[in-house]
C-alpha positions as CSV (number, residue, x, y, z in Angstrom):
1,M,0.0,0.0,0.0
2,I,1.4,3.4,-1.0
3,S,0.5,7.0,-0.5
4,R,-0.5,9.5,-3.1
5,L,2.8,11.2,-2.7
6,E,4.7,8.0,-3.1
7,S,2.8,7.3,-6.3
8,K,3.8,10.7,-7.7
9,I,7.4,10.1,-6.6
10,I,7.5,6.7,-8.5
11,D,6.2,8.4,-11.6
12,E,9.0,11.0,-11.5
13,N,11.6,8.3,-10.8
14,C,10.3,6.3,-13.8
15,E,10.8,9.4,-16.1
16,A,14.4,9.8,-14.8
17,L,15.1,6.1,-15.5
18,G,14.0,6.5,-19.1
19,V,10.4,5.1,-18.7
20,P,8.3,8.1,-19.9
21,I,4.9,8.9,-18.5
22,D,3.5,8.2,-22.0
23,T,4.5,4.5,-21.6
24,L,3.0,4.3,-18.1
25,M,-0.2,5.9,-19.4
26,D,-0.4,3.5,-22.3
27,N,0.1,0.6,-19.9
28,A,-2.6,2.0,-17.6
29,G,-5.0,2.3,-20.5
30,E,-4.3,-1.2,-21.5
31,A,-5.0,-2.5,-18.0
32,L,-8.2,-0.6,-17.8
33,F,-9.2,-1.8,-21.3
34,E,-8.7,-5.5,-20.3
35,V,-10.9,-5.1,-17.2
36,L,-13.7,-3.4,-19.1
37,V,-13.7,-6.0,-22.0
38,N,-13.6,-9.0,-19.6
39,K,-16.3,-7.7,-17.3
40,F,-18.7,-5.7,-19.4
41,G,-18.4,-7.1,-22.9
42,E,-20.8,-5.2,-25.2
43,K,-22.3,-2.9,-22.6
44,R,-22.5,0.8,-23.3
45,I,-19.5,2.5,-21.8
46,L,-18.9,6.2,-21.0
47,I,-15.3,7.2,-20.1
48,V,-15.3,10.5,-18.3
49,C,-11.9,12.2,-18.5
50,G,-10.3,15.0,-16.6
51,V,-7.5,17.2,-17.8
52,G,-4.6,15.6,-16.0
53,N,-2.8,12.2,-16.2
54,N,-5.8,10.4,-14.8
55,G,-7.8,11.6,-17.8
56,G,-4.9,10.5,-20.1
57,D,-5.3,7.0,-18.7
58,G,-8.9,7.0,-19.7
59,M,-8.2,8.4,-23.2
60,S,-5.6,5.6,-23.7
61,C,-8.3,3.1,-22.8
62,A,-10.8,4.8,-25.1
63,R,-8.4,4.5,-28.0
64,R,-8.4,0.7,-27.5
65,L,-12.1,0.4,-27.1
66,G,-12.8,2.5,-30.3
67,K,-16.5,2.6,-31.1
68,K,-17.4,0.6,-28.0
69,A,-17.0,3.6,-25.8
70,T,-17.7,7.3,-25.7
71,V,-15.3,9.9,-24.2
72,A,-16.9,12.7,-22.2
73,M,-14.5,15.5,-21.2
74,M,-15.2,17.1,-17.8
75,F,-13.6,20.3,-18.9
76,P,-12.8,21.7,-22.4
77,P,-9.8,20.0,-24.1
78,S,-8.0,23.4,-24.3
79,E,-7.6,23.0,-20.5
80,I,-5.7,19.7,-20.6
81,K,-2.7,20.2,-18.2
82,S,-0.6,17.2,-18.9
83,A,1.5,17.0,-22.1
84,A,1.1,13.2,-22.1
85,A,-2.7,13.5,-21.7
86,R,-2.7,16.0,-24.6
87,R,-1.0,13.4,-26.8
88,Q,-3.5,10.8,-25.8
89,F,-6.4,13.1,-26.6
90,E,-5.0,13.7,-30.1
91,T,-5.1,10.0,-30.8
92,L,-8.8,9.5,-29.9
93,P,-10.6,7.6,-32.6
94,K,-13.8,9.6,-32.6
95,K,-15.1,13.0,-31.5
96,H,-15.5,13.5,-27.8
97,V,-18.6,15.0,-26.0
98,M,-18.8,17.2,-23.0
99,F,-20.0,15.6,-19.8
100,S,-22.4,18.4,-19.1
101,D,-24.2,17.5,-22.4
102,V,-24.5,13.7,-21.7
103,S,-27.6,11.8,-20.5
104,L,-26.3,9.0,-18.3
105,D,-29.4,7.0,-19.1
106,H,-27.8,6.0,-22.4
107,Y,-24.9,4.1,-20.7
108,D,-24.5,1.0,-18.6
109,V,-21.0,1.7,-17.3
110,I,-19.2,4.9,-16.4
111,V,-15.4,4.9,-16.2
112,D,-14.3,7.5,-13.8
113,C,-11.0,9.1,-14.9
114,V,-11.5,12.6,-13.7
115,L,-9.1,13.2,-10.8
116,G,-6.1,11.1,-9.8
117,V,-3.5,11.1,-7.1
118,G,-2.4,14.6,-7.7
119,A,-5.8,16.2,-7.3
120,R,-7.1,17.8,-4.0
121,T,-10.0,20.2,-4.6
122,L,-13.6,19.5,-5.5
123,T,-14.8,23.1,-5.5
124,D,-15.5,23.5,-9.3
125,P,-19.2,23.5,-10.1
126,L,-18.7,21.1,-12.9
127,L,-17.1,18.6,-10.6
128,R,-19.8,19.0,-8.0
129,D,-22.4,18.3,-10.7
130,Y,-20.4,15.2,-11.8
131,L,-20.3,13.8,-8.3
132,K,-24.0,14.4,-7.8
133,K,-24.9,12.7,-11.0
134,L,-22.8,9.6,-10.3
135,K,-24.4,9.1,-6.9
136,S,-27.8,8.6,-8.7
137,F,-26.3,6.5,-11.6
138,K,-28.0,3.1,-11.8
139,G,-25.3,1.3,-13.7
140,Q,-21.7,0.2,-12.9
141,I,-18.9,2.6,-12.1
142,V,-15.2,1.8,-12.6
143,S,-12.6,4.2,-11.3
144,A,-9.1,4.5,-12.7
145,D,-6.3,4.4,-10.1
146,I,-8.4,6.1,-7.4
147,P,-12.0,7.3,-7.2
148,T,-12.4,11.0,-8.0
149,G,-12.5,12.9,-4.7
150,F,-11.0,10.0,-2.8
151,G,-10.6,10.9,0.8
152,T,-13.6,13.3,0.9
153,K,-17.2,12.8,1.9
154,D,-18.3,13.6,-1.7
155,A,-16.0,11.1,-3.4
156,V,-17.2,8.8,-6.2
157,T,-18.0,5.3,-4.8
158,P,-17.3,2.9,-7.6
159,D,-18.1,-0.8,-8.0
160,I,-14.5,-1.4,-9.2
161,T,-11.3,0.5,-8.9
162,V,-8.5,-0.5,-11.2
163,T,-5.5,0.9,-9.3
164,F,-2.1,1.0,-10.8
165,H,1.1,-0.6,-9.3
166,D,-0.2,-0.8,-5.8
167,I,-3.2,-0.1,-3.6
168,K,-3.2,3.5,-2.4
169,D,-3.4,4.3,1.3
170,G,-6.9,4.3,2.7
171,M,-8.5,2.2,-0.1
172,T,-11.1,-0.3,1.1
173,E,-13.9,-2.2,-0.6
174,A,-16.3,0.2,1.1
175,N,-14.9,3.3,-0.6
176,S,-13.3,1.8,-3.7
177,G,-15.4,-1.3,-4.5
178,K,-13.5,-4.3,-5.8
179,I,-9.9,-3.3,-6.0
180,I,-7.9,-4.7,-9.0
181,V,-4.2,-4.0,-8.9
182,A,-2.7,-3.6,-12.4
183,D,1.0,-3.8,-13.2
184,I,1.9,-0.9,-15.5
185,G,5.6,-1.7,-16.0
186,I,7.2,0.4,-13.2
187,P,10.9,-0.6,-13.0
188,R,12.1,-1.9,-9.7
189,E,14.7,0.9,-9.4
190,A,11.9,3.5,-9.4
191,I,10.6,2.0,-6.1
192,H,13.7,0.8,-4.3
193,C,16.2,3.5,-5.3
194,V,16.2,7.1,-4.2
195,G,15.7,9.4,-7.2
196,V,14.7,12.8,-8.5
197,G,11.1,12.0,-7.6
198,D,12.0,12.0,-3.9
199,M,12.6,15.8,-4.2
200,L,8.8,16.0,-4.0
201,R,9.3,15.3,-0.3
202,Y,11.3,18.5,0.3
203,P,9.4,20.8,2.6
204,I,8.9,23.9,0.5
205,P,8.3,27.0,2.8
206,N,4.9,28.6,2.9
207,A,4.7,32.0,1.4
208,D,3.9,33.6,4.7
209,S,6.5,31.7,6.8
210,H,8.9,33.6,9.1
211,K,12.5,33.1,10.3
212,G,12.9,29.9,12.2
213,E,9.8,28.2,10.8
214,N,11.8,26.3,8.1
215,G,14.3,24.6,10.3
216,R,16.5,25.4,13.3
217,L,19.5,23.2,13.7
218,L,22.2,22.7,16.4
219,V,25.6,21.4,15.2
220,I,27.9,20.1,18.0
221,G,31.4,19.3,16.8
222,G,35.0,20.3,16.6
223,G,38.0,20.0,18.9
224,P,40.8,18.1,17.2
225,Y,39.3,19.0,13.8
226,V,38.1,22.5,13.0
227,G,36.6,22.3,9.5
228,A,34.2,19.5,10.0
229,P,31.4,21.2,12.0
230,A,31.7,24.3,9.7
231,M,31.1,22.2,6.6
232,S,28.1,20.4,8.2
233,A,26.6,23.7,9.3
234,M,27.1,25.4,5.9
235,A,25.6,22.3,4.1
236,A,22.6,22.6,6.3
237,L,22.2,26.3,5.5
238,R,22.5,25.6,1.8
239,T,19.8,23.0,2.2
240,G,17.4,25.7,3.2
241,V,17.6,25.7,7.0
242,D,16.7,29.1,8.6
243,I,18.9,29.1,11.6
244,V,22.0,27.0,12.3
245,R,23.6,27.2,15.8
246,V,27.2,25.8,16.0
247,A,28.6,24.8,19.4
248,V,32.4,24.1,19.3
249,P,35.3,24.0,21.8
250,K,37.3,27.1,22.4
251,R,40.1,26.3,20.0
252,C,37.6,26.0,17.1
253,F,35.5,29.0,17.9
254,V,37.3,31.8,16.0
255,P,38.2,29.7,12.9
256,V,34.6,28.5,12.5
257,A,33.0,31.9,13.3
258,S,35.3,33.5,10.7
259,M,34.1,31.2,7.9
260,T,30.7,33.0,7.6
261,P,28.6,35.4,9.6
262,S,25.6,33.2,9.0
263,F,26.3,30.8,11.9
264,V,24.9,31.5,15.4
265,M,28.0,30.6,17.4
266,H,28.3,29.1,20.9
267,E,31.8,28.7,22.5
268,L,32.5,25.7,24.8
269,P,35.0,26.5,27.5
270,D,37.7,23.9,26.8
271,D,39.6,22.7,23.7
272,I,37.5,19.5,23.5
273,L,33.9,18.6,24.3
274,R,33.6,17.5,27.9
275,E,30.9,16.1,30.1
276,I,30.5,19.4,31.9
277,D,29.3,20.9,28.6
278,V,26.3,18.6,28.4
279,K,24.0,20.7,30.5
280,H,24.6,23.8,28.4
281,L,24.2,21.8,25.1
282,L,20.8,20.4,26.4
283,E,19.7,24.0,27.0
284,L,20.7,25.0,23.5
285,S,18.9,22.0,22.0
286,K,15.6,23.4,23.4
287,K,16.0,26.3,20.9
288,V,16.2,24.1,17.8
289,D,14.2,21.4,15.9
290,A,17.0,18.9,15.4
291,V,20.6,18.3,16.4
292,L,23.7,17.0,14.6
293,I,26.5,15.7,16.8
294,G,29.9,14.3,15.9
295,P,31.8,16.2,13.1
296,G,35.4,16.7,14.2
297,L,34.9,15.8,17.9
298,G,37.8,13.3,18.2
299,T,37.8,10.3,20.5
300,D,38.9,11.6,23.9
301,D,37.3,9.5,26.7
302,D,35.7,12.5,28.2
303,T,34.3,13.5,24.8
304,M,32.9,10.0,24.2
305,A,31.2,10.1,27.6
306,A,29.7,13.5,26.9
307,V,28.3,12.3,23.6
308,R,26.6,9.3,25.3
309,E,25.1,11.5,28.0
310,F,23.8,14.1,25.6
311,I,22.2,11.5,23.4
312,L,20.6,9.8,26.4
313,R,19.1,13.1,27.7
314,C,18.3,15.1,24.5
315,D,14.8,14.7,23.2
316,K,15.2,16.3,19.8
317,P,15.6,14.4,16.4
318,T,19.3,13.7,16.2
319,V,21.9,12.8,13.6
320,V,25.0,11.0,15.0
321,D,28.0,11.3,12.7
322,A,31.7,10.5,12.6
323,D,33.4,10.1,16.1
324,A,30.0,10.2,17.8
325,I,29.1,6.9,16.1
326,V,32.1,5.4,17.9
327,A,30.9,6.9,21.2
328,I,27.5,5.2,21.0
329,A,28.8,1.8,19.9
330,S,28.9,0.7,23.5
331,M,25.2,1.6,24.1
332,A,23.4,-1.7,23.5
333,V,20.0,-0.3,22.6
334,L,19.4,3.5,22.2
335,S,16.4,4.7,24.1
336,R,15.3,6.8,21.1
337,E,15.8,6.4,17.4
338,V,18.6,8.5,15.8
339,I,20.1,8.7,12.4
340,V,23.7,7.3,12.1
341,T,25.9,7.9,9.0
342,P,28.7,5.4,9.1
343,H,31.2,4.3,6.5
344,K,32.2,0.6,6.5
345,H,34.7,0.7,9.3
346,E,32.5,2.9,11.5
347,F,29.6,0.5,10.9
348,E,31.6,-2.5,11.9
349,E,32.7,-0.8,15.1
350,F,29.2,0.3,15.8
351,S,27.5,-3.0,15.1
352,G,30.1,-5.5,16.1
353,F,29.7,-7.4,12.9
354,A,31.6,-7.6,9.6
355,L,29.7,-5.8,6.9
356,A,29.7,-8.8,4.6
357,S,28.1,-11.1,7.1
358,C,25.1,-9.2,8.5
359,D,21.6,-8.0,7.7
360,L,21.6,-4.2,7.8
361,M,17.9,-3.9,8.5
362,S,18.1,-6.3,11.5
363,I,21.0,-4.2,12.9
364,A,19.0,-1.0,12.5
365,K,16.1,-2.6,14.3
366,K,18.2,-4.0,17.1
367,R,20.1,-0.7,17.7
368,N,17.1,1.5,17.2
369,V,18.6,3.6,14.4
370,T,18.0,4.8,10.9
371,M,21.3,4.3,9.1
372,I,23.0,5.6,6.0
373,L,25.8,3.2,5.2
374,K,28.1,5.3,3.0
375,G,29.8,3.6,0.1
376,E,29.9,3.3,-3.7
377,T,26.2,3.1,-3.4
378,D,24.6,4.3,-0.2
379,V,22.3,1.9,1.7
380,I,19.6,3.6,3.8
381,V,17.8,1.3,6.3
382,S,15.4,1.6,9.2
383,N,13.7,-1.1,11.2
384,D,11.3,-1.8,8.4
385,K,12.5,0.1,5.2
386,K,15.4,0.0,2.9
387,K,16.5,2.1,-0.1
388,I,19.6,2.5,-2.3
389,N,21.1,5.8,-3.4
390,N,23.2,5.6,-6.5
391,S,23.9,9.4,-6.9
392,G,27.5,10.5,-6.3
393,T,31.0,10.1,-7.8
394,P,34.3,8.4,-6.8
395,A,35.8,11.9,-6.4
396,M,33.7,12.3,-3.3
397,T,36.2,10.2,-1.3
398,V,37.9,13.6,-0.6
399,G,37.8,14.6,3.1
400,G,34.7,16.5,4.3
401,T,32.0,15.1,2.1
402,G,30.7,13.0,5.0
403,D,30.3,16.1,7.0
404,V,28.4,17.7,4.1
405,L,26.1,14.6,4.0
406,S,25.4,14.7,7.7
407,G,24.6,18.5,7.5
408,I,22.2,18.0,4.7
409,V,20.4,15.1,6.5
410,A,20.2,17.0,9.7
411,G,19.0,20.1,7.9
412,L,16.1,18.1,6.3
413,L,15.3,16.6,9.7
414,S,15.1,20.1,11.3
415,K,12.7,21.1,8.5
416,G,10.2,18.5,9.7
417,M,10.9,15.5,7.5
418,D,10.9,12.1,9.2
419,K,14.1,10.2,9.8
420,F,14.0,7.7,7.0
421,N,13.1,10.2,4.3
422,S,15.6,12.8,5.6
423,A,18.3,10.1,5.2
424,C,17.1,9.1,1.7
425,L,16.7,12.6,0.3
426,G,19.9,13.8,2.1
427,A,21.9,11.1,0.4
428,F,20.4,11.9,-3.0
429,I,21.0,15.7,-2.7
430,C,24.6,15.2,-1.5
431,G,25.4,12.7,-4.3
432,T,23.8,14.8,-6.9
433,A,25.6,17.9,-5.7
434,G,28.8,15.9,-5.9
435,E,28.1,14.9,-9.5
436,M,27.5,18.6,-10.4
437,A,30.8,19.5,-8.7
438,F,32.6,16.8,-10.6
439,K,31.4,18.2,-13.9
440,E,33.2,21.4,-13.1
441,F,36.2,20.3,-11.0
442,S,36.7,16.7,-12.0
443,Y,38.9,14.8,-9.4
444,G,40.0,18.1,-8.0
445,L,36.7,18.8,-6.3
446,T,36.6,19.6,-2.6
447,A,33.8,19.2,0.0
448,T,33.2,23.0,-0.2
449,D,32.6,22.6,-4.0
450,V,29.9,20.0,-3.1
451,I,28.3,22.5,-0.6
452,D,28.2,25.2,-3.3
453,M,26.2,22.9,-5.6
454,I,23.4,22.1,-3.1
455,P,21.3,25.1,-4.0
456,K,21.6,24.2,-7.7
457,V,20.3,20.8,-7.0
458,L,17.3,22.3,-5.2
459,R,16.8,24.9,-8.0
460,D,16.9,22.3,-10.8
461,N,14.8,19.6,-9.1
462,L,12.2,21.2,-6.9
463,K,8.6,21.7,-8.2
464,G,6.1,24.1,-6.7
């Protein structure tokens, strides 16, 4: 069972994999055609089409039915929104009619192809009239993919729903009739790999939002290594976070603060993170939506103890990166789920298993984590989900790109995304930014080059 959003994401991923929406629409029309022919034979069929992709599915079916069916457009064809649906309309074998001019008494079956998974509103008077007429229709109703108005009290209640690829969240026999799941040729990679479609998950700010409403993040890092927390923090800002607070030991404060005036800086009193700092860090965490801990901390025993105490006591969504992963390796089961971002050696120290001999999902469940296992391909797992990220380039082995990844993921987490999808989308954005940097700098790219490309990834791939 998948959500409406997941269905749209899969469509976008199919396009990116070279399976165009036209192909999926043709396959959907074929599936609908087969159901109608097998169940209704020579009955009089009216296919009611909207102006989006759901309407295109109906037009594809109508082309196959030929003279056996009539196409009724809900709105004028000049309003068709989808290019693929427009191409289907142009191949219709006979002249269409307008639904407002149709007498339903002349038909035995109505095929509902008006609104699909992308539609939300039912306020148009023509739609209201359509829904009213279908409630009094005496024949059979077949919906394509989902019933028009699905999820509202006024939705079409069909006898059959031919749904594509998988049942949509909330579908039951009571609201969708008999549910027939049709395979329309979606490649496995479009479902199991993170792709450009996942950019639809990105939380686009509301037009009337204010500072702080689109993510507030605390980055805790630094000590032996100065640059790591700065790169994580800048990556988060470039991902669209409103406010990034950076808490670093004394020796890192001036270098990190001098990198940009955009950070809200907090100086810790010693040259490394210590247990005495935890109380102050917990107070800072109350001012943010998420926390990233680990970049550049080092492995001093006092630092490791401070990390463990902070994670035990902090209640904010948290990303645990770099040396902080080593710190929590001794914690058998975490009291709350966090995101960890290990490479192979960090994973083996964290889990206690050789990578080649273990089930990642069972480790994630046992340790109560969502995990991004970084590698040639990234593997993202939670206790019940798994995805692969193929974006990136071998040039990203350069130091600092792991800090960039953790900053992006933590930034998305602070913007309200859930842990698994923050991890998936963060891996995709980081890898795609790396690919863009590689085109310009080849094997000479640096982590800061990747950071600079993050806004271009957002610009090129966000919709709405």
